[in-house]
GUNUNU-292241 format. One record per residue: residue in one letter; x, y, z of N, C-alpha, C in turn. Coordinates in steps of 0.05 Angstrom, whole numbers, padded with zeros to 5 digits, always signed. Example, Ala and Ser with C-alpha at 12.3 -4.5 7.8 and 13.67 -1.06 7.14 Angstrom:
BEGIN
A+00264-00114+00156+00246-00090+00156+00264-00066+00156
S+00257-00045+00142+00273-00021+00143+00258+00001+00157
This chain:
BEGIN
G+01474+01203+00368+01490+01195+00334+01456+01187+00309
P+01477+01177+00289+01441+01191+00266+01420+01176+00275
F+01429+01140+00279+01409+01128+00295+01383+01141+00312
L+01400+01150+00329+01386+01168+00342+01356+01185+00337
L+01371+01198+00316+01352+01220+00310+01326+01199+00289
V+01342+01178+00282+01313+01170+00261+01298+01161+00283
M+01292+01154+00301+01285+01131+00328+01264+01161+00328
W+01275+01176+00337+01264+01184+00356+01246+01212+00320
S+01255+01213+00311+01235+01223+00277+01216+01200+00280
A+01214+01175+00272+01190+01156+00281+01183+01155+00292
C+01184+01155+00320+01174+01155+00349+01147+01184+00339
C+01160+01203+00314+01144+01226+00313+01121+01224+00294
S+01132+01207+00281+01117+01207+00253+01100+01184+00257
C+01101+01159+00271+01084+01137+00276+01062+01147+00292
F+01061+01167+00309+01041+01152+00332+01023+01193+00335
R+01015+01190+00296+01000+01211+00291+00969+01209+00302
S+00946+01221+00313+00927+01224+00317+00898+01212+00299
E+00900+01190+00285+00888+01182+00270+00857+01157+00277
P+00846+01169+00270+00825+01148+00283+00815+01115+00278
P+00820+01100+00293+00834+01067+00293+00803+01054+00277
S+00822+01047+00263+00804+01035+00239+00789+01001+00247
H+00801+00988+00270+00791+00964+00284+00795+00956+00308
G+00776+00974+00316+00770+00987+00355+00789+00970+00362
L+00797+00967+00375+00818+00966+00405+00856+00950+00388
Y+00848+00941+00381+00876+00924+00362+00900+00951+00347
E+00885+00965+00339+00908+00986+00326+00911+00994+00348
P+00914+01011+00360+00918+01028+00382+00947+01015+00402
L+00921+00989+00408+00945+00977+00425+00978+00973+00414
L+00973+00959+00394+00989+00963+00386+01015+00987+00367
L+00996+00985+00382+01020+01029+00368+01033+01036+00391
E+01015+01032+00421+01025+01031+00432+01048+01020+00451
K+01040+00989+00438+01056+00979+00443+01101+00977+00421
E+01080+00994+00406+01108+01008+00373+01118+01018+00402
R+01108+01045+00408+01116+01066+00427+01135+01060+00445
E+01122+01047+00464+01140+01035+00490+01165+01020+00462
A+01167+01010+00456+01188+01000+00444+01211+01011+00431
V+01193+01029+00426+01219+01055+00415+01232+01081+00435
N+01210+01076+00458+01226+01094+00485+01248+01078+00489
D+01235+01054+00502+01259+01036+00504+01277+01029+00492
L+01291+01022+00468+01301+01042+00454+01323+01042+00452
L+01311+01072+00452+01323+01103+00462+01338+01105+00471
E+01336+01109+00512+01333+01104+00528+01357+01082+00534
F+01362+01052+00522+01369+01042+00515+01393+01042+00515
L+01398+01056+00481+01423+01069+00469+01430+01088+00470
Q+01417+01107+00492+01426+01135+00514+01445+01128+00528
K+01443+01116+00541+01465+01098+00562+01491+01079+00558
T+01487+01073+00528+01505+01055+00518+01533+01054+00523
E+01536+01047+00551+01576+01054+00535+01597+01029+00536
G+01603+01024+00523+01620+01001+00526+01610+00979+00524
E+01624+00953+00532+01604+00925+00519+01569+00931+00525
T+01555+00918+00503+01522+00925+00500+01511+00894+00518
T+01501+00892+00527+01476+00864+00528+01448+00866+00518
L+01452+00851+00502+01423+00850+00495+01398+00830+00500
T+01386+00847+00525+01376+00828+00544+01342+00827+00525
D+01324+00803+00537+01305+00786+00529+01291+00814+00519
E+01281+00832+00550+01259+00858+00528+01270+00885+00516
R+01305+00882+00511+01308+00897+00491+01316+00879+00460
L+01320+00860+00458+01319+00840+00436+01276+00830+00434
Q+01256+00838+00454+01231+00838+00446+01225+00865+00429
A+01237+00890+00439+01232+00922+00435+01239+00915+00407
L+01268+00904+00399+01272+00908+00368+01259+00895+00362
C+01235+00864+00361+01231+00846+00353+01197+00865+00343
T+01188+00877+00358+01164+00903+00347+01166+00920+00332
L+01188+00921+00334+01199+00943+00305+01208+00926+00279
A+01219+00912+00287+01234+00893+00257+01207+00891+00241
Y+01179+00885+00253+01167+00862+00249+01144+00885+00238
S+01136+00914+00250+01124+00930+00240+01121+00935+00214
E+01088+00947+00210+01092+00951+00176+01101+00976+00181
N+01108+00998+00201+01121+01015+00189+01143+01021+00192
V+01160+01040+00163+01186+01027+00147+01203+01049+00158
D+01190+01056+00172+01200+01088+00200+01214+01060+00224
L+01195+01053+00232+01208+01032+00245+01226+01006+00248
Q+01219+01002+00224+01241+00990+00214+01271+00996+00206
R+01255+01024+00194+01290+01030+00196+01304+01033+00220
S+01282+01049+00252+01298+01047+00279+01302+01017+00277
A+01291+00998+00274+01302+00968+00292+01336+00961+00270
A+01335+00964+00252+01361+00956+00238+01378+00987+00233
L+01373+01012+00249+01396+01011+00256+01405+01021+00282
C+01389+01004+00303+01395+00991+00325+01417+00970+00329
F+01397+00953+00312+01425+00926+00300+01459+00934+00297
S+01451+00955+00268+01470+00969+00264+01502+00965+00279
E+01488+00985+00305+01492+00998+00324+01508+00978+00337
I+01481+00960+00357+01495+00942+00376+01520+00919+00363
S+01521+00912+00339+01526+00896+00328+01560+00897+00329
E+01556+00932+00334+01596+00941+00333+01594+00924+00358
K+01590+00922+00379+01602+00923+00421+01590+00909+00436
L+01573+00887+00414+01563+00856+00427+01581+00834+00432
S+01590+00832+00443+01620+00812+00447+01608+00781+00458
T+01581+00768+00467+01567+00749+00467+01554+00743+00425
P+01553+00709+00445+01559+00703+00419+01517+00708+00414
I+01509+00700+00381+01480+00715+00370+01473+00684+00362
D+01437+00688+00371+01427+00649+00372+01408+00663+00340
E+01388+00654+00339+01361+00652+00319+01342+00679+00341
T+01349+00676+00358+01324+00711+00365+01339+00725+00349
V+01361+00726+00348+01370+00760+00349+01373+00748+00310
L+01377+00731+00290+01382+00739+00273+01350+00735+00255
E+01332+00723+00271+01300+00720+00253+01294+00747+00239
P+01302+00766+00266+01285+00791+00270+01311+00817+00251
L+01323+00806+00254+01344+00821+00228+01347+00802+00211
L+01341+00786+00193+01343+00770+00175+01322+00781+00155
S+01296+00786+00170+01272+00794+00165+01269+00825+00162
L+01295+00841+00160+01302+00869+00162+01316+00868+00130
V+01336+00850+00128+01353+00854+00106+01331+00842+00077
Q+01311+00832+00087+01289+00824+00060+01273+00844+00060
S+01278+00864+00074+01258+00887+00067+01256+00911+00046
I+01240+00903+00031+01229+00924+00002+01237+00947-00003
D+01253+00969+00025+01256+00988+00030+01299+01000+00038
V+01303+01007+00024+01340+01010+00017+01348+01019+00042
E+01345+01028+00046+01351+01040+00082+01354+01025+00093
V+01332+01002+00107+01326+00978+00114+01342+00961+00114
Q+01346+00954+00084+01363+00931+00081+01396+00950+00078
S+01401+00970+00082+01429+00984+00079+01438+00976+00103
A+01428+00975+00137+01443+00984+00167+01434+00951+00170
A+01415+00940+00148+01409+00910+00164+01432+00887+00161
S+01439+00900+00126+01461+00889+00117+01493+00903+00127
V+01488+00917+00137+01516+00921+00173+01515+00918+00186
A+01491+00912+00203+01489+00887+00229+01501+00858+00229
L+01486+00850+00199+01499+00828+00198+01531+00821+00198
S+01537+00841+00166+01567+00850+00171+01595+00841+00196
N+01570+00851+00219+01600+00871+00222+01578+00836+00249
F+01566+00825+00256+01561+00802+00268+01576+00776+00260
A+01588+00778+00235+01600+00766+00230+01633+00762+00221
L+01643+00792+00227+01678+00809+00217+01684+00808+00251
V+01666+00817+00267+01676+00828+00293+01660+00815+00314
G+01631+00808+00315+01639+00777+00332+01651+00755+00336
P+01647+00745+00358+01653+00710+00372+01650+00684+00339
V+01676+00685+00331+01678+00667+00306+01652+00648+00306
A+01636+00636+00335+01616+00612+00330+01588+00637+00304
N+01585+00668+00319+01576+00679+00286+01567+00664+00261
K+01584+00663+00249+01594+00661+00220+01579+00626+00220
E+01581+00614+00245+01567+00592+00227+01531+00589+00230
T+01526+00604+00261+01501+00605+00265+01490+00618+00248
I+01490+00644+00239+01484+00667+00212+01478+00638+00179
V+01494+00628+00184+01480+00615+00150+01471+00585+00163
R+01466+00582+00189+01459+00558+00202+01422+00574+00194
C+01415+00598+00201+01395+00601+00199+01378+00614+00185
G+01396+00621+00160+01396+00617+00126+01398+00642+00112
A+01421+00650+00133+01420+00681+00110+01428+00677+00096
L+01437+00658+00078+01450+00648+00053+01439+00674+00035
R+01416+00663+00032+01387+00652+00008+01377+00693+00007
P+01369+00710+00032+01363+00737+00030+01393+00754+00027
L+01428+00743+00030+01442+00763+00019+01446+00755-00005
I+01446+00732-00024+01448+00727-00049+01420+00744-00055
A+01400+00747-00049+01379+00764-00068+01377+00790-00069
L+01401+00806-00051+01400+00824-00041+01430+00832-00072
L+01445+00821-00072+01469+00810-00091+01450+00817-00119
S+01437+00785-00120+01423+00805-00147+01395+00814-00163
S+01384+00837-00139+01368+00850-00136+01377+00892-00139
S+01394+00879-00111+01406+00916-00103+01414+00923-00123
T+01415+00962-00123+01416+00968-00147+01435+00998-00132
N+01436+00998-00102+01455+01013-00086+01463+01001-00080
I+01483+01023-00070+01529+01011-00072+01518+01004-00049
D+01506+01019-00022+01519+01018-00002+01503+00966+00011
V+01488+00973-00003+01474+00956-00003+01490+00929-00015
Q+01502+00932-00039+01517+00910-00041+01546+00908-00045
C+01554+00941-00025+01567+00933-00006+01580+00921+00018
N+01555+00925+00028+01547+00899+00048+01545+00882+00044
A+01532+00867+00040+01527+00844+00021+01544+00833+00015
C+01563+00838+00003+01585+00821-00009+01611+00830+00015
G+01612+00844+00025+01624+00848+00062+01632+00826+00076
C+01589+00821+00071+01589+00799+00105+01595+00764+00078
M+01590+00768+00065+01603+00743+00037+01621+00737+00048
T+01638+00756+00047+01673+00754+00054+01680+00748+00074
T+01676+00747+00095+01673+00731+00121+01663+00712+00124
L+01626+00699+00117+01620+00680+00124+01633+00650+00099
A+01654+00668+00078+01661+00651+00060+01694+00632+00063
T+01698+00648+00092+01718+00637+00097+01730+00610+00116
S+01695+00604+00127+01693+00579+00135+01697+00541+00112
E+01696+00531+00122+01714+00519+00113+01679+00502+00083
S+01653+00491+00099+01631+00485+00090+01619+00512+00080
T+01632+00539+00082+01603+00551+00086+01613+00557+00048
K+01646+00557+00029+01657+00564+00017+01632+00549+00009
R+01636+00520+00001+01617+00501-00014+01583+00513-00033
L+01572+00522+00014+01544+00533+00011+01542+00551-00011
I+01560+00574-00014+01548+00602-00018+01555+00595-00052
V+01574+00569-00064+01563+00559-00086+01536+00555-00102
V+01533+00530-00077+01508+00517-00084+01483+00543-00089
E+01495+00562-00064+01458+00575-00074+01466+00586-00103
G+01481+00592-00101+01474+00606-00135+01487+00631-00134
A+01507+00644-00111+01526+00661-00114+01539+00677-00123
V+01555+00650-00152+01575+00668-00161+01579+00682-00179
G+01543+00674-00201+01534+00685-00213+01529+00721-00209
P+01530+00723-00194+01521+00749-00173+01536+00774-00174
L+01558+00756-00159+01591+00758-00152+01599+00767-00175
L+01605+00765-00193+01628+00761-00213+01605+00784-00235
H+01588+00788-00233+01563+00813-00240+01575+00842-00224
L+01579+00835-00201+01587+00853-00180+01610+00847-00187
A+01638+00841-00184+01662+00844-00184+01669+00858-00204
R+01646+00874-00224+01649+00887-00256+01633+00913-00244
S+01634+00914-00220+01627+00936-00213+01645+00978-00213
R+01624+00987-00215+01636+01027-00229+01655+01027-00202
D+01630+01009-00176+01650+01026-00146+01668+01012-00138
A+01696+01016-00130+01718+01001-00125+01715+00981-00088
R+01701+01005-00086+01694+00982-00061+01672+00951-00057
V+01661+00959-00075+01642+00929-00090+01652+00916-00099
Q+01669+00935-00122+01698+00901-00130+01711+00893-00110
R+01724+00908-00099+01744+00899-00077+01729+00873-00062
N+01704+00879-00045+01686+00864-00040+01684+00836-00056
A+01671+00834-00070+01667+00820-00091+01689+00800-00095
T+01712+00811-00105+01721+00793-00121+01750+00775-00089
G+01739+00792-00064+01750+00788-00048+01734+00759-00044
T+01706+00759-00036+01691+00735-00027+01706+00703-00050
L+01707+00721-00083+01708+00705-00100+01732+00685-00085
L+01757+00696-00090+01766+00691-00084+01776+00661-00044
N+01756+00668-00036+01751+00658-00016+01753+00623-00027
L+01718+00635-00043+01704+00621-00057+01741+00586-00065
T+01760+00613-00088+01778+00583-00109+01786+00575-00088
H+01789+00577-00055+01805+00559-00031+01799+00536-00039
L+01768+00530-00045+01762+00502-00040+01763+00481-00076
D+01772+00461-00070+01782+00447-00097+01753+00446-00121
V+01734+00436-00100+01718+00431-00119+01686+00456-00142
N+01703+00482-00114+01690+00504-00128+01705+00506-00160
R+01731+00508-00160+01748+00517-00170+01730+00512-00222
F+01719+00491-00212+01714+00483-00240+01682+00498-00248
E+01665+00505-00220+01645+00515-00221+01647+00540-00236
L+01669+00552-00217+01681+00586-00218+01686+00591-00254
A+01706+00578-00260+01709+00585-00283+01687+00575-00313
R+01670+00555-00295+01649+00554-00314+01631+00580-00311
F+01624+00593-00307+01609+00610-00303+01626+00638-00311
G+01655+00629-00323+01670+00658-00331+01681+00668-00320
A+01689+00659-00293+01702+00662-00274+01729+00684-00287
I+01749+00658-00301+01781+00673-00306+01776+00687-00329
P+01771+00689-00344+01759+00716-00356+01754+00758-00352
V+01731+00733-00323+01741+00763-00293+01753+00779-00287
F+01767+00753-00281+01801+00759-00263+01816+00772-00275
I+01822+00760-00300+01835+00771-00321+01833+00798-00318
G+01825+00813-00330+01814+00831-00338+01814+00855-00326
L+01807+00848-00292+01810+00853-00268+01828+00859-00250
L+01862+00852-00277+01882+00853-00264+01896+00873-00269
Q+01869+00889-00294+01883+00924-00301+01869+00943-00283
S+01855+00927-00252+01836+00943-00234+01856+00968-00230
R+01853+01000-00217+01866+01019-00212+01874+01016-00174
D+01849+00992-00163+01858+00983-00140+01881+00954-00135
P+01890+00964-00117+01914+00940-00112+01895+00924-00110
D+01882+00922-00084+01878+00894-00065+01853+00875-00098
V+01845+00892-00100+01828+00886-00132+01838+00861-00149
Q+01871+00884-00147+01896+00865-00164+01901+00844-00149
Y+01907+00840-00138+01914+00823-00104+01889+00791-00116
Y+01878+00805-00107+01841+00788-00105+01847+00764-00138
C+01852+00775-00161+01841+00763-00173+01866+00744-00184
A+01896+00765-00179+01915+00733-00193+01919+00711-00177
A+01915+00722-00145+01899+00690-00122+01878+00677-00145
A+01879+00688-00148+01855+00668-00152+01859+00654-00178
L+01870+00677-00196+01876+00670-00214+01891+00629-00214
S+01922+00639-00200+01931+00628-00185+01918+00599-00170
N+01896+00608-00161+01889+00570-00142+01881+00556-00165
M+01863+00574-00181+01846+00558-00211+01878+00549-00222
A+01894+00558-00234+01909+00536-00241+01928+00518-00232
V+01915+00513-00205+01921+00488-00193+01913+00464-00193
H+01877+00470-00219+01858+00456-00213+01878+00448-00251
G+01873+00427-00250+01881+00415-00278+01853+00426-00298
P+01833+00403-00303+01814+00421-00311+01800+00445-00311
T+01802+00463-00297+01799+00491-00314+01812+00510-00332
R+01852+00490-00325+01874+00498-00348+01855+00490-00376
A+01836+00475-00385+01837+00469-00394+01810+00465-00412
L+01791+00491-00399+01770+00507-00417+01775+00528-00430
P+01747+00522-00443+01754+00552-00470+01760+00587-00447
L+01778+00601-00449+01780+00634-00441+01748+00641-00444
């Protein structure tokens, strides 16, 4: 697959012969990174069916995730993305810490693959993953991506992850408190149908909580939902119609000016 090709490319590009600048430390670190790449390449080539994330494999992923080399970060993010599709056991902070580090990378390719992995862990993994993801502090870096990224894939992945996390009652409120409403409303007006769909899906989930409805209205959600009733995407139409129905249940929101 493409992740194997990227990892092989990273392995070739990161270990060019250059004179060491800091005595023995740098070559030893590079050797550790080389071993991590080779270990994960072998693991991914052999992986069939269910995936097991051993301590050794996780350590190899951490080595690449925390590397200063962007190619190795991309390799780690792609590995996480592949593993997230198959891992059936619950994840914990030892998995999420390096993954969230990758989500916060300045590299768009790393952000994209890492946000896919996070979304997969939330959506296709055990139900407990959603609570663990939130507890480990994923909301703020996800909201930062919603606010700052101009990449359609990153926006789509981050919104999709938010949609899944917003199915939990306690997280619905936390998403609003952490400041996601403004960025979500902005992305709800995206020209990309996938981003629109995921953003409005998240906003609909947020309207299920009574205490959120007033704040959504205060941020201008009602005219956004009304405008998107004209969307060409039937899912966006449905999400916005359902969100407006939920907003109408809450008396104070009906009194707010449009």
